[in-house]
C-alpha positions, 0 to 999 in steps of 0.5 A: 400473863399481866398479873404475873408480870406485876406481881414478879417484879418482871422487866417487862416494858410493853407487851403487844398481841396482834392476831389476824390483823387485829389488836388484842392486847397492847399493855405498857408497864410501868414506868414505859407508857409506850409515848417514845421509841425504845430500843429493840437492840438485836431486833435491829438487825432483821430491820436491816435485812428487810431493807437489803430485801427491798433493795435487791427487789428494786434491782439496786443489789442484783442478788444475795451472792454479790461480793461484798467488796463490790460494794467497797471498792475505794475502801483502804485495805491494810491487809485483807484477808485472802478469803474477802474475795470470796465473802457474798451479802448472803454469807453476811445475812445469814452470820457465815461471813467467818469473821467471828468463831464465837458469840463472845469474839463477835461482841468483842469485836463490835465494841471495837469496831464502835471506837473506830473512826470507820467501821467499815473500813474497820471489820473488813480489814479483820481477818477472816476466821473461816471460809466464807459459809462454813461456820455460824457465829452471831457476828453484830459488825457484819450488819454493821456492812450490811448497813453499809450496803444500802447506803452504797446501792441506795444511795441514802443511808438506811433510815432515809431509804426506811422512810421511803420504802417501809418506816412511810408505807406503814405509818411509822414516823417517828424512831431514833436509829443512830449512825456510824461517823459516816453516817451509814445507821447501826445495822447491827442495833440500836434502833428505837422504835415504838412497840405498836410500830414494830408490830406493824412490821411483823403484820407485814411478814405475816402477810407475805409483804403487802401492806394496804394493797400496796406490795412493800417486800417481795414474797419471794423474800419474805419465804427466803428470809424467815426461812431456816438457811442455816443450823445453829445447834436445834435452831434455825437461822435466815436472813437474821432472823432466827427460826426455833424449830420449835413452834413450825413455820414460827421466826421471831427477831432477837436483841437483848434483854429480851427484845421480841418480834414474833411472826407465827403465820400458822397462828395468823399472831405477831407478839411484840414484846419489849424490856430491860431483862426478862424471859420472854419464853416465861410470857410466851407460854401465857400466849401460846396458852390463850390461843383457843379459837381459830376464829374470834370469841364470842363477846365476853363483856366480863372478862374484857372489863377484866382485861381493861382493868389490868391494863389500866393497873399495870400502866399506873405508878405505885403510891408514894411511901413513907420517906425514911430520916436521911442519916448522916453520911447524905449531909455529908455527901451532899452537894459534893464531887466523886471522881472516879477511878479509870474504868472500861464503862466510861464513868467519870464522877458523880454528885448527889444533892439531898434537901430533906425531902422525898426526893434528891439529885444524881448528876452523873458525869460520863466519858465513854468513847464505848457507847459515845456518851459524854458529859453530865446526866441530871436525875432526879431520884425519888425516895419514897418508893415511887419512880421519878422520870428526867429527861437525862439519858441517851436521845434526851429518853427518859430515865426512872429511878427511886432509890433509899439508904440501905444502911447508914452509909450505902444508897441503894437506887434503881436507874432505869433507862428504860427507852434504852434498855438499861436498867442498872442496880447500883449501890454506892458505898461512902466511907470518909472521903472515898465511895465505893460504886456496884453496879449491875446492869440488868441485861447482862451486859456489864457487872463493875465496882468502881473506886471514888474519892471526894473533889477538893473544895 
């Protein structure tokens, strides 16, 4: 599997495998080295659900059949749906709230919610398109209501509650979990956590909520959350856990770009996969094929040495290649700022600085209410085929960048916000004072083409 990922340049960052509670694989793929938390996207939903379960276990939430409005008596509603009184936590947990009809509509709603000044009020003012409990539709905005419920029920936000009830007892010391303007953590996604720490949460569920002799989550919640509550075609869905049904007993948290937290009790197996745009099923086949025994295998020093060698190679940068001479366009554009035309992804301006060596400097100016990213990002770009890594992404997390002149007028580069779960393939074609940027985001969020004009000196 490791060689397959490397040979085919699959954009995987880490694969961690636990079996029987033991770590049998923890492999990082360059440029991600496991030393910073990674955005696990919608796997966050499974963590948010777990915190709701702990609050139920502690009696802070009476049950999952409590009306959602009971947690928000003071929220000012403009024209609430008449169905809203019948909306319960169970409906939020099982993606049957009625707020959404399909995935595309749910994602558009999420974008609008993220740009609002009050996510809870925004969601509760949305029309319920279906009677709660009658229609399954993936709806991320409903997860923000679950996060706010945790805050209202416990008196602290989801991250603080997790620190005392989940992350802390598991020894998870560093996470990044953004909040909305009211201080509620983003229950729908954007939890940043190391893959080995995410595997601990999977192991906790494999052990039916017990960790080192301490009960963190009730067995009843583990069972109910990870069983099929509703159907989505041939797959099932529990309380923010997917139940594929193709492998009996297996359940998983899923996130954009291939993020996975897989638990398979029948095989005593926990698998974490993170990256920025890959097919987890392709890797899962290797893992299932390797399940050759229900007990420990005999020692095999040679196989162990080969595995260690592959792990070391996966984490190692490639050797630098030759640096091609810069075209005339590089000298012409170097040091000049280009302003983008209005666009939906918040690109404001850019500038390149080429000094004739094996590196360039790329300054990107953002003005994005959608992602709440503003200001300059200064990134070093390798011109010798080797990434340069700069702490210039969101939350000062690293960006890896490398590029080359595709022709006399076009500079193409990989802009890999690997911890932020974004890989951008960017090409900028220069023509006098004009430039056209073409950008493709590797996890499928968007592809855009934006024109830019050189600023007056």
